[in-house]
matplotlib code that plots the C-alpha trace (Angstrom):
import matplotlib.pyplot as plt

x = [-23.7, -22.9, -21.0, -17.2, -15.4, -12.8, -9.1, -6.8, -4.3, -6.4, -7.2, -3.7, -2.6, -5.6, -4.9, -1.7, -3.3, -5.6, -3.2, -0.3, -1.9, -5.5, -5.9, -5.2, -6.9, -10.7, -10.2, -10.1, -12.2, -15.0, -18.0, -20.4, -20.4, -22.2, -22.1, -20.2, -16.7, -16.8, -18.1, -15.2, -12.9, -14.8, -14.2, -10.9, -9.8, -11.6, -10.2, -6.5, -7.4, -8.9, -5.2, -3.2, -5.7, -5.1, -1.2, -1.1, -2.8, -0.8, 1.6, 0.1, 1.3, -1.8, -3.8, -7.4, -6.8, -8.6, -11.6, -12.0, -10.6, -7.1, -4.5, -5.4, -9.5, -9.1, -7.8, -10.0, -13.0, -11.4, -11.0, -14.7, -16.3, -14.3, -15.5, -19.3, -19.0, -16.9, -20.3, -22.3, -20.1, -19.8, -23.9, -24.0, -20.9, -22.5, -25.4, -23.5, -21.4, -24.3, -25.4, -22.2, -21.7, -25.6, -24.5, -21.6, -23.6, -21.9, -23.0, -25.9, -25.5, -25.5, -23.5, -21.0, -20.6, -20.4, -17.3, -15.5, -16.4, -15.1, -11.8, -11.1, -11.6, -7.8, -7.5, -8.7, -5.9, -3.5, -5.1, -4.9, -1.8, -1.0, -2.6, 1.1, 1.8, -0.8, 1.6, 4.5, 2.6, -0.9, -0.2, 1.4, -1.5, -3.6, -1.6, -1.0, -5.0, -5.4, -2.7, -4.8, -7.9, -6.6, -5.0, -8.9, -10.4, -8.0, -8.9, -12.7, -11.9, -10.1, -12.9, -15.6, -13.9, -12.4, -14.8, -18.2, -17.7, -18.6, -17.9, -14.0, -14.8, -17.5, -15.7, -12.7, -15.6, -16.8, -13.5, -12.3, -15.4, -14.7, -10.9, -12.1, -14.4, -11.4, -9.4, -11.4, -12.3, -8.8, -7.8, -11.0, -9.7, -6.2, -7.4, -9.7, -6.8, -4.2, -7.0, -7.8, -3.8, -3.1, -5.9, -4.5, -1.5, -2.5, -4.9, -1.3, 0.3, -2.6, -2.4, 1.1, 1.5, -1.8, 0.1, 3.5, 1.7, 0.0, 3.5, 5.0, 2.2, 2.1, 1.9, 0.8, -2.5, -5.5, -6.3, -3.0, -3.8, -6.5, -5.6, -2.5, -5.1, -7.1, -3.7, -2.9, -6.5, -6.2, -2.9, -4.3, -7.0, -5.2, -2.9, -5.7, -6.9, -3.6, -3.6, -6.5, -5.9, -2.8, -4.4]
y = [37.5, 40.4, 40.2, 41.0, 43.7, 41.8, 41.2, 40.8, 39.9, 37.7, 36.2, 35.4, 34.0, 31.6, 30.5, 29.3, 27.4, 26.3, 24.6, 23.7, 23.3, 21.6, 19.8, 23.1, 25.6, 24.0, 22.8, 26.6, 28.0, 30.2, 28.3, 31.5, 35.6, 35.8, 35.0, 38.0, 37.1, 33.7, 34.9, 37.6, 35.0, 33.4, 36.1, 37.0, 33.5, 33.2, 36.7, 35.5, 32.7, 34.8, 36.7, 34.0, 32.9, 36.3, 36.0, 32.4, 33.3, 36.0, 33.9, 31.3, 28.7, 27.5, 25.0, 25.3, 28.1, 30.5, 28.4, 28.9, 32.3, 32.4, 34.7, 38.2, 37.5, 34.3, 36.0, 39.1, 36.5, 34.4, 37.3, 38.5, 35.0, 33.5, 35.4, 35.1, 30.7, 31.0, 32.3, 29.7, 27.3, 28.3, 28.1, 25.1, 23.6, 24.9, 22.3, 19.5, 19.6, 20.2, 16.8, 15.0, 16.4, 14.9, 11.5, 11.3, 12.9, 16.0, 19.4, 20.6, 24.6, 26.1, 28.6, 26.7, 24.3, 27.5, 28.5, 25.4, 25.5, 29.2, 28.0, 25.1, 27.8, 28.3, 25.3, 27.8, 29.8, 26.6, 24.8, 27.9, 28.3, 24.6, 24.8, 26.1, 22.4, 21.8, 23.8, 21.4, 18.2, 17.3, 14.2, 16.4, 18.7, 16.2, 14.8, 17.8, 18.3, 15.4, 16.0, 19.2, 17.6, 15.0, 17.3, 19.3, 15.7, 15.5, 18.9, 17.9, 15.4, 17.3, 19.8, 17.0, 16.0, 18.6, 21.4, 20.0, 17.2, 14.3, 10.8, 10.1, 6.7, 7.8, 10.7, 8.5, 6.5, 9.5, 10.8, 7.4, 7.3, 11.2, 10.4, 7.0, 9.0, 11.2, 8.9, 6.8, 10.1, 11.3, 7.4, 7.9, 11.1, 10.0, 7.0, 9.3, 11.6, 9.3, 7.5, 10.5, 11.2, 7.8, 9.1, 11.8, 10.6, 7.7, 10.5, 12.6, 9.4, 8.6, 12.2, 12.3, 9.0, 9.9, 13.1, 11.4, 8.7, 11.3, 13.3, 10.0, 9.0, 11.9, 11.1, 7.5, 6.2, 6.4, 3.1, 2.2, 5.5, 4.0, 0.7, 2.3, 4.2, 1.0, -0.8, 2.2, 2.2, -1.8, -1.2, 1.2, -0.1, -3.5, -1.1, 0.0, -3.0, -4.4, -1.0, -1.9, -6.0, -4.2, -2.1]
z = [38.9, 36.9, 33.6, 34.7, 32.1, 29.9, 31.1, 27.8, 30.6, 31.9, 28.3, 27.6, 31.1, 30.3, 26.9, 28.1, 30.8, 28.8, 26.1, 28.5, 31.8, 30.8, 34.3, 36.0, 34.3, 33.9, 37.6, 38.5, 35.7, 36.5, 35.7, 36.2, 35.1, 32.5, 28.2, 27.2, 28.2, 27.0, 23.6, 22.9, 23.8, 20.6, 18.6, 19.7, 18.8, 15.9, 14.2, 15.1, 13.3, 10.2, 10.2, 10.1, 7.1, 5.3, 6.1, 5.0, 1.9, 1.2, 1.1, -1.0, 1.2, 2.6, 0.7, 2.2, 4.7, 2.7, 1.0, -2.7, -3.3, -4.2, -2.0, -0.1, -1.2, 0.7, 3.4, 3.9, 3.5, 6.1, 8.7, 8.2, 8.3, 10.8, 13.4, 12.5, 12.0, 15.5, 17.5, 15.6, 16.5, 19.7, 20.7, 18.8, 20.5, 23.7, 23.1, 22.4, 24.9, 27.6, 26.1, 26.3, 29.7, 30.9, 29.7, 31.7, 34.5, 34.6, 35.0, 32.8, 33.3, 29.8, 30.8, 32.6, 29.4, 27.2, 29.0, 28.4, 24.3, 24.5, 26.5, 24.0, 20.8, 21.8, 19.2, 16.3, 16.0, 16.1, 13.5, 11.0, 11.6, 11.0, 7.4, 6.2, 6.5, 3.3, 1.3, 1.9, 2.0, 1.9, 4.0, 6.5, 6.6, 7.5, 10.2, 11.8, 11.4, 13.5, 15.8, 16.8, 16.8, 19.0, 21.6, 21.2, 22.7, 25.6, 26.5, 26.2, 28.5, 31.3, 30.6, 31.6, 34.3, 35.9, 35.0, 34.3, 37.3, 34.7, 35.7, 34.7, 33.1, 31.3, 30.0, 29.2, 26.8, 25.3, 24.4, 23.4, 20.7, 19.6, 19.0, 17.0, 15.1, 13.8, 13.3, 10.8, 9.4, 8.8, 7.4, 5.0, 3.7, 3.2, 1.3, -0.7, -1.4, -2.3, -4.9, -6.3, -6.7, -8.9, -11.1, -12.1, -12.2, -14.6, -16.4, -17.2, -18.1, -20.7, -22.2, -22.4, -24.3, -26.7, -27.6, -28.2, -30.3, -32.5, -32.9, -34.1, -36.5, -38.6, -42.0, -41.7, -43.3, -41.1, -40.9, -39.0, -37.0, -35.6, -34.9, -32.9, -30.7, -30.3, -29.1, -26.6, -25.1, -24.7, -23.0, -20.4, -20.0, -18.8, -16.8, -14.9, -14.0, -12.6, -10.5, -9.0, -8.4, -6.5, -4.4]

ax = plt.figure().add_subplot(projection="3d")
ax.plot(x, y, z, "-o")
ax.set_aspect("equal")
plt.show()
C-alpha cells in the first residue's frame, strides 16, 4: 500500500484516543501504510518534548529535563537531540516490541510493531512536561516518572492484545514483568538518592561543626586543638556507625 499523506488533524485525534481510549484506538489502528507516517509522529512527539524541555530549562524548574547543561542551553540541546534520539529509539523499540509480540504469539510484521511504538511515543511530551515536578521535589519527580512508565505498560498490554493479536494471558505476564522491573528500578533509585542525601547532610554537619570548633579554639595551644579535633572525629565516626545500624 502506498504511503498516505500525513494528516495533522488526524494525528491530534489519534493522540487523544491513544491516551484516553487505548483499547478502542489499538483495535482500529491501521497496521499498514508505510513507515513515513509513524516516523513523522515520533519526530513530532520528540520535538514537542524538546520544546517543553526548553521552556522548563528557561524557567529553571526542571532538574533533569535538560541534562548537564543549565537554562536555555539545556533546552536548545533538548530540542536538537530529542528528535534524533526519538528516531533511534523508534527503530530499536520496534525490534524489541516485535520480539515481545513473537513471544506472546502475536503479529511479527515489522511495520505493525513500528506503528504501535510510534503511537506509544505520545508519552514523550507528557513525561517531559512532568519533569517540572523534579523542581518541586526529586521524590515527587520519581513518582510521576513511575506513573508515566506504568501507563506505558498499560498501553503496551492493549497494543499487544488489540492491535498485534497476541495472547491475552501471555501479554499480561509480559506486562507484569515489565511493570515489576520498573518498580524495582524506582525503589532502587529512591533508596540511592535517600542515602546520598543523608551523606550530604552528614558532610555538611561535619563541615559546620569543624568550622565552629576552629572558631572557638582560636588562641588555644596546638596540643589542645589537636585533642579537640581528635575528639570530634571520634564523635562523628560513632554517629555514622549508629546511623548505619538504624538503617
